[in-house]
N, C-alpha and C positions, 0 to 999 in steps of 0.2 A: 511048293508049299513054303510059306514065309516062316523064317526063323523067329523064335521068341526072343525078344530083347530082355536082357537081364537088368533088373533094377540095380542102381549103384548101391554098394554097401554103405550102411550108416556109419558115419565116423563120429565118434564121441569126442567132442572138444573140451569136455569138462573132467577128463580123467585126472588132471592135476589136483583136483579137489581132494581126492583120496590120499595122495601123498602129503598134501598140505595139512589135512586133518590129522594124519599120523604124526607129523612133525610137531604140531601144536600140542597133541596129547603127550608126547615125550617131553617137550619143554615144560609143560605143567607138572609132570611127574618129577622132573629134575628140581623144579622150584620148590615143590613140597618137601622133597628129601633134604634139600639145603636148608630150608626153614626149620625142619625138625632137628637136623644136626646142630644148627646154631643154638637152638633152645636147650639141647641136651649137653652141649659142650664139646670141646675138641676130642675128648676121649670117649665119646658115646659109642656104645656097642650097637650092632645091627638090631638086636632085640629092642633096645631102648628107642632107637629111631623109628622102628616099625610101630611101637606102642604109641609114640607121639603122633605119628601120621594118623593112626586109627582114631585117636582122641580128637584130633582136629576135624576129621570128617564126620564124627558122630556127635559133635557139639552143636547145640542150637544157638543161632544168633539172637542177640537181644533185640527186641523190637524197639524202634525209636518212637517215643511218644509223638502225638500229632502236633503239639505245640512246638516241638523242636524241628519239625520238618520244613519250616518256612525259613528262608534266609539264604545267604550265599553258601555255596558249597565249600566245605572245609578242604584245605590243601595240605598234602603231605602226611595223611593219616594212614596207618597200616591197615591192610585188609582184614587182619585177624584181631584188630584192636578191641572190637566190641564183643568178642566172644565171652560167654560166661565161663565160670570155673577159674582155676588158678593157673591156667596156661598163658593167658595174655599178660603182657607187661604194660601196666597203665602208665601213660606219659605224666611227667611232672606237671605240666600245664595242660589241663584236660580240655575236652572239646567244648563244653558248655561253660563259659566263664562264670555265669551266675550261680552255678552249683558246684564249682570246683572246691576240693578240699584244700587246695593250695592257698586260697584266700584265708582260710582259718589258720593255716600254718604261719603265714606272714603276719597276721594280726597277733597271734600268740607270741611270736618272736619279737615283734615291735614292743609289746608290753614288757617283755623280759629285758629288752635293751633300755627302755625308759627306767625300769626299776634299778638296773645297774648304774645308770648315770645318776639317778637320785641318790643312791647309796654311796657311790664313790666320789661324786663331784659336787652335788648340789644339796644333798640332804643336810639338815641341821646347820645351815649357813656355812657350809664348807667352802663355798666360793663366794667372793664378795658380790659379783654380778648377780648371783642367784637371789640375793636379798632385795634387789632393787626392782620395783614394779615396772614391768615392761622392758626390762633390759634383755638384750639378745645374748643367749648363752654361747660360750665359745665352742661347745660341742652340743649338737642337737640332732634329733632323729626325726625323719620326715617320711611320710607314706607317699609313694610315687606310683605312676601307672605300671612301672616295671618292677615294683617291689618296695624295698627300703633303702633310704640313703642317710648316711651319717654326714653331717655338715660341720666342718671345722672353719672357724673364722680366721683368716690369714693374719689379722693384726695381732692375734695372741701367739701365733706359732712362728712368725717371721718378722724381721725388721723390714721397714719399707724398702721395696726394690730388691730384697735379698731372697735367696732360695735356701739358705742353710737354716735348719731348725734351731729355735731358741732352746737353751738348756732348761729354761724355766717351764717349758711346755711338756716336760717328760711325764708328769703325772697324768695329764690328759691323754697323751699318746699311749701310755701303758694301759689306761682304762680301755681305750679303743682297741688295743691289741688283744686284751683279754676277751672283749666282746666278740671280736672276729674269730678267735680261737674257739670260743664256746659254740658259735654257730657252725663252724666247719664248712662254710660255703665259699665258692669262688667270688672274688671281689675285683672291682676295677676302681683304682684311685684316680680321680680326675682333678686337674688343676685348672683354676679359673682366675681371671684378672678383671679389673675394671677397664674402662675405655681409655684411660690416660696412658700415654706412651711410657714404656719402661725406661728407667734411667740407664745412661751409658749406652754401650753398643748392643745390649741384649734387647730382643723384642719381647712382646707379651707372649708370643708363642713359646719362645725359649724359657721365659720365666715360669709360665704355668706348667710346662713339661718338667722342668727341673724341680719345681716345688713338689709336684706329684711323685717324682722319682725319689726325692728325699724321704717322703713318708713311706714309700715302698721299701726303701733300704732299711729304714728303722724297723718296720714290721718284720722283715726277714732276719736282720742281724740282731736286733734286740728282743723281739717278741717271738722269734723262731717260727714264724709262719712259713709253710711250705712254699717255695718259689713258684711252683706250678699252679697254685691257687690264687695268685695275685698278679695284677698287671697295672700299668700306669698309662695315663693319657693326658695331654694338655690341650685346652680349647681356647686359650687366650680370653678375649672379651666377647666371644661369639654366642655365649649362652648366659646372658644376664638373668638374674632373678629379681632385680630391683632397678630403679631409675638411675642411670649413670649421670644424670644432670644434677643430682644432689649429693652432698658428702655422705649422708647416711646410706643412700643407695649404693654408692661406690664401695663403701665399707662392707656391705653385704655381698657384693659381687666378687670381692677379693676373698676367695674361699677354696677349700679343698672339699670335695665330695667323694665319699666312699660308697659306691653302688654295690649292693649285695645282690648277687645274681641268683634268681630262682628259676631260670629257664633250662638249666642243664646241670 
């Protein structure tokens, strides 16, 4: 009588999926706990952390309108950013630029800066140049894609080819300092030159950087701005705003620009 042949036992090659799924579940739990602890602070209790986790899971996500669904995918946005309620921390620059509240803030602060300049420098013919039709102001405010820029004409603040500030420019610098203190935002002071070579051994790179640094030092030492909220940079003649082939254009390109940062 022939012996029965045994069928080979079935070997499951996908058993690793169980361990992998367990690991992913644990990692997700750790992530949620860390997120909750970050929101509650370093001294958060277990009860507070558990409450935050429960709120995150029970919160309903905001539906994105149809007109917003078209376009490139946004980069670097938090996964809890669109949750309703008071748990999410809204970014300063929001997802949809056309509807951001930040634009309103910039417009309001620009009006306030203009009002301060008019009151302190240009109102009631306080400055000779203000009374001339079409004359360029030594301190002016401009709207830019990255926010607001204060523009200082170098001819009023420096001797030709020099980086040390004129004593006669103290009034304008004090006004600028008061504006920056009232805003309380991080700023970058940029130095710019025209395309003509600098006098002596100094290059336009050095001249623009030293001029920017001189304004930075004035704001820190005379206006008491916190050093951590202000920085300086020199760009030589690489970022002109006018034609370097004309004397008027060169005069405009020799400038200090103070960029007010609204991104962080």
